[in-house]
N, C-alpha and C positions, 0 to 999 in steps of 0.2 A: 623557244619553239621555232622549229627549222621554216616554217611556212608564213611566220608573221612578219609582215612589213615592218612595224615598229621595234620588234625584236632586232631585225637586220639593220635598221637605222641605229639604233642603240650599240649594236656590236660595231657599227663602221663599215659594214658590209654593202650599204647602200647610201650613197652621199646625201646629205642634208646640210643646211645652213644651220649650224649649232649655235645658240645662243648663250646657253649655260650648261655646264656638266658638273655632277657631283659624282661619287661612287655609285650612287643609287638612282639618280634622276637624271633625265637629258631633256633639255627644252631646245626645240628647233622651231624654224619657221615653217608654217602651214604652205603648202604649195597651191591651196585653193583659199586665200585669204578673203576673209568676209570683212575686214577693217583695215585701215591703214597699217596696224601693228595687229598681226594674229600669229601668235606661237602656240606650240602644243608642249605640254610638259607630261613626261611619262616616268614611269619607273623603268628601271633597266631590266628587272624581274619581270617576268609575263604573268599579268592577271588579266582575265577576260574584261571584267567590269568594275567600276568604283565599289560596288556593293561586294564583290570578291575581295578586293584589296582591303576594304576596311574591317571585313571579318577575319581575314587572314593576318594581317599586319598593321595593326593601328598606328606603330611609329612610323612606318614608312608611308602610310597615309598622311600624316602630319608633315613628314619631310617634303612630300610630293607637294604639298600645299604652300610650304615655307619657300621651297626653290621657285615655284610658280610666282609667288609674291615678289621674291627677290629678282627675278627676271623682269618683271613688270616695272620695278623701281629703276632698275638698270637701263630699260629701254624708255625710260622718261615719262612714263604713264602716271605722273604725279597728278593730273587731274580727274583720274579715276579710269577703271577698267572693268571688264567683265570676266569672271571665271566660270566656265561652263562644263559640266560632264554629260554628256550624252550616254544614256545608258540602256542597253539592249536595242533589238531591232525597232520597237515602237518607240523607243526614245530617240531615235534618229542616230545611234551609234553605227558607223560604217566600217570601222577597223576594230577587229576583236582583240584589242590590248588598251586597257585603261589608259585615258589620255584627258588631260584638262586643256580645254581652249582658253587662251588667255587673249582677250580682244581689247583694244583701245585705239587710241589716236583720233577719235571722234566722238560725239555725243552717244552714248549707248544706253540712254534711257528709254523708258516707255512712256507715252508713244514715240516711236522713231521721230526723229526731226529735230 
């Protein structure tokens, strides 16, 4: 998708701090980090939401989660981390390309603190 920010990052057209890459998934640092470690895991192929990806390609959905988990391990998040998919406008999704937020490096439980 030519006007998609995350497609451009996956293609290497926009620079990003790449943490992990496979043929199908890219993990990169979030420029608006909400935790000491905050990376985004995206499929290279464009899907608007996690719901779209789950319906279209369950295998890629599983790979996306597997690579996100591998990245968390490689980033030293052995004490725990959070994986979040914001889906749709009311779900807080701000970029129309499915992405998993992987957050860690501090206590992520509820209530905060």
